[in-house]
N, C-alpha and C positions, 0 to 999 in steps of 0.2 A: 808513375810506374804502376801504381795500383790500378789505374784505369786500363793501362795496357795489359796488365796481368789478367784482369777480369775478361778482357776481350779475347786474350789468347786462350783462357780457360773455356770460354764459350765455343771458340772455334775448335779447340781440341776435343770437346765432348760431342761435337756434331756427328761424326761418323759412328761413335759408340751408340748414341741415341738412335740414330737411323737403323743401326744393326739390331738394336734391342727391339725396335718397332717391327722390323722385318721378321725377327725371330718370333715375336708375339703373334704376328699375323699368320706366320707359317704354322705355329702351334695351334692357333684357333682353327685355321683351315684344315689342318690334319685331324684335329679333334672332331670337326664337323663331319668329316668323312668316316669317322670311326663309328662303330656300332656298339654304343656303350652298354645296352641291355641285352645284346645278342639275339634280337628278335628278327633280324634280317633286313631291317631298315637302318639307313645311316642316320646319324644324329641330326644332320641338317634337314633331312626329310621329315623327321619327327618334330623338329623345331617349327617347321613351316606348316605342319599339319595338326590334326586333332589328337594324335596319340602322345603318350607320355614316353619321353626318351629314356626314362629310368625304369620303365615297367615293360617287360617283354609281351605282356598280354593285357593291354589297357582295359579291355571290357570284361576280362575274366571269363571268357567263354570256352577257354581251353585251346584256342588256336593262337599262335604267335601273330603279332601285328603284321610282320612281314608276310606270313602265309596268307593272311586275309587280303592284304593289298596286292601282292604280286601273284599269288597262285590262284586264289579263289574269287577275287574281286568282291569280297564281302566287306561289310562295314566293321572296321576294327574297334569302333567304340559302341557297338551294339551286339548284345549276345544273340540276337535273333534278327539278322539282316533283312529277311523277307517279311517278318511279322506274321508268320504262319504258326507260331507257337513251338517251333523246333529250334533248339539251341544249335548254333552254327557248327560246333564241334560234332554234335550228334548227327547232323545232316551229312557232314562230310564222311563220318564213319560208316554210313550206310550208302555211300556213293550218290547222295543227293546234292543238287546245286544249292548252296545256302542262300543264293540270291533269288531263287524261285520259290513260289508258294506251293506247299504240299499240305493243305489243311487236314486232309484225311490221314496223312502220315502221323500227325501228332497223336491221333487216337490210336493208331496201330502201335506206336511207340509206347503209349501209356499202357496198352494191353500186353506189352513185353513180347511182341512178335519177334521172331528171329530176323536176322539181317536179310536172309534170302527172301522172306515174305515181304518185307518192307521194300526191298529193291524191286520185286515183281510188281508191287502196287504202284510204284513210281513210274513203271513203264506202261501202265494201262492208259488208254486214251478216253475212257468214259467214266472214270472214277473220281467224281468231285464230291464235295462234302454235302450230303443230304441225308435225310433221316433213314432212307432205305439202305444206303451204303453203310451208314454208321451201324445200323442194326446187323448188317451182314458181317461187319468186322467183329462185333460183339459175339455173334454166333460162331464165327470162325475161331475165336479165342476159347470157345468151349470144347473144341476138338482137342484130343490129346496132342501134346507138343510134337510127337513123332509123326503125326498125320497131317499137321497143318500145311507144311510146305509141299509135300508130294501132292496133296489134294489141290492146293492153290496153284501150283505149277501146272498141273494137268488141265485145269479149267481156264487158264489164262493164256493158252498157247496162241489164241487168235488176237491177243492184245486187248481184250475187253471181257467184262463179266456181264452176261445177259440174265434175263429173268429165270430161265431154266436152271442156270448154275446157282443162283441165289436160292432157288427152291430146293436144290439138291442138298445143300447144307442143312436146311430145315428138316428135310426127310431123314438125313443121317442122325440128327439129334433126337428125332422122334422114335428111332428104332430101339427095341430092347437091346441090352448090352450083348446078349448072345448072338443076335442077328447082325449087329454092328461088327462084332469080332469076325463073324463069318465072311462078311463083305470085305473086310480088311485083308483077311487071309487069302481071298480069291482075287484081290486087287480090283474089286468092283466098286469101291467107294467113289471112283472117278466117273463111273458110267451113269449118265443121267437117265437112261432108259434101259434098264437091265435086260428086260425081255424083248427089247427091240420091236415094240409094237407101236400103237398110235400115241400113247401118252407117256409123259415122263414119270419117274418113280413117285415124285411128290403129287403129281396130278392124279395118278391112279389111287394113291393112298388117301388123299384128302378130298378130291372132287368126284371122280367117277366111281370111287369105292370098289375098284377092281384090283386084281392081284398083280402087283408090279413084278412078280417073279414068274408069271405065266403069260405067254402071249395071248392077247385078247382080240376078239373080232368086234367089228363095229357094224351096226345096222342103222338104217334110217327109214322112218315112215313119214311121208309128207302127205297131209290131208288138206285139200282146199275145196270147200263146198261153196265158196263165195264167188269164184271166178270160173267162167267157162273156158277162158284162155288158160294156157299152161305157162304163161310168162313168169308168174311168181314162182311156181314149182321148178321150172327150168333153171331159173337163176340159182335157187338153192341146190338143185341137182348138180350144177356145174361146180359150185363151191365145195360140195361134199366130195366130188371126184378129185378136185384139186388137192384135198387133204388126204387122199389115199383110199377112199371107200370104193370097193369094187362095184361094178355096175349091178351085179346080181344081189348086192346087199342093200340096194336102195328100192324101197317100195313106195308106190304113188297111188293116191286116190284123188282124182280131180273131176270137178263138175258132176256129171251123171254117175261117175264111178264112186263118188263119195257118199255111199249109203251105209246104213247100220250093218246090213249083211256083209257088205264089202269090208267094212272096218273090222267086224268080228272075225271073218275068215282070214284076213291078212294078219291080224294080231295072233291068231291061232297058228298060222303058218310060221311066223317069226318065232313063236314060243316053242315050236317043234324042232327048231334048228339051233337056237341060241343056248348059251351056257351061262351059269351064274357069273363067270369071270368076264363076260362080254358086256357091251354097252349098246343101248338102243336110243337113238335120237329121234324124237317125235316133234313135228311142227304142225300145228293146226291153224287154219285160217277159215273164218266163216262168221256168221252171225251168232251172237251169244247172249247169254243172260244167266239163268240158272243152269243152263246146259249149253250144248254146242249143236248148231243146226247141221243136218245132213239132208241129202236129197230124199224126199218122201217122208221126212220126219226129223228126228233129232235124238240126242242122247244126253242124259243128265250127267253132270260131272261125277256124281257118286257112282253111276253106272259105269262110266269110263274107268274109274278107279278099280272097280271090280273086274272089268274086262282085262285090264292090264296085269291082273294077278296071274294070267296065263304065261307071262313073260318072266323068265328067271334073271335076265341080265339087269344091270343098272340102267335106269331110264332117266334121260334128260329130256324134259318136255318144255317146249316154248309155245305159248298160246297167243296168237295175234288176232283173236276174236274180240268183238265188242264186249264190254263188261267182263273182260278176262279175269279181273280180280275175284269174281265170284267163284272161280275154279280153285282158289287157294285153300279155303277151309276143307272141302272134301278131299282134295288131292294131297293135302299135307298130313292127313291123319296117320298114314303109315309110310310116309316118305321121309327120307333123311332131312331134306331141306326143300322148302318151296318159297319162292320170293317173287314179288311183282314190281315192275317199274312202270311209271314213276312212283307208284305207291310205296311208302316206306315199310309196309307190313312185311313181316318175315315169320315163317312158321318153321320151327325146329321140332322134329318128332323125337 
């Protein structure tokens, strides 16, 4: 009987055991579909993956694990999925893709730029991480907060920042506070060429030394005593016209016309019509040494320096003569800057 009783007991407990197993399986299955930590991922997903099913933000970057996996496609166990130095949460907060690299954005964020500026940076197509762009950001951070985005938004309408726009911020930072405030009041801080002439504000202020607030005229004097052909001068003439010089602002002395008398009278003519705010470009080609050869004689560079005193405008002179480096000492005495290539010599007056 005891054997039979034992057998009956086993048989009687079979359905109960099976039911208990089914309940346990159902409970486990139900629990696996439960989101224990409320991060948007079911427990079974986290059990099978790298995230912690008991921690809603496994990597501690500020985004829920579910947001990273389902919404942004970022790495839920890395605070910086792309490796560009920007925390995933910060990237998302300024509408950046946390899986894409924005190396320059990290610098912008460090400089505490506004969300608008950072978003604009992200939309540019030529703004990678290099020393010039990094310098631009640092200069931008020196503008007052209320000016940064309007300035930045204005210059990035074409989707990129070019050299002129980088120079503009340098120009603004160089201005005395009173003049800077005046430009802000007139909404001119976005204008790269305030007087709408040949040169940007920065170029006029730093290179041509002309007035960026007053339209300037440009003149050119092309002297070629080395060639009877006009080929060299014609090539320069075409380039000058392409950048906007009027025909009657280009003076030429070529071959037999390249005499001392011709040079003297032409410089005098230019001096009678130019202004201090204007610019004169001079190109000389010929045989050289201590001076520059002309038809029927020549002119020493010290004489040329004196001759050019008749001109009030800013002068940019290029010398393509033999031994042109000899012109630097006499010409640099009362010039703002004179330099030679490939010679590393540079003279600053």
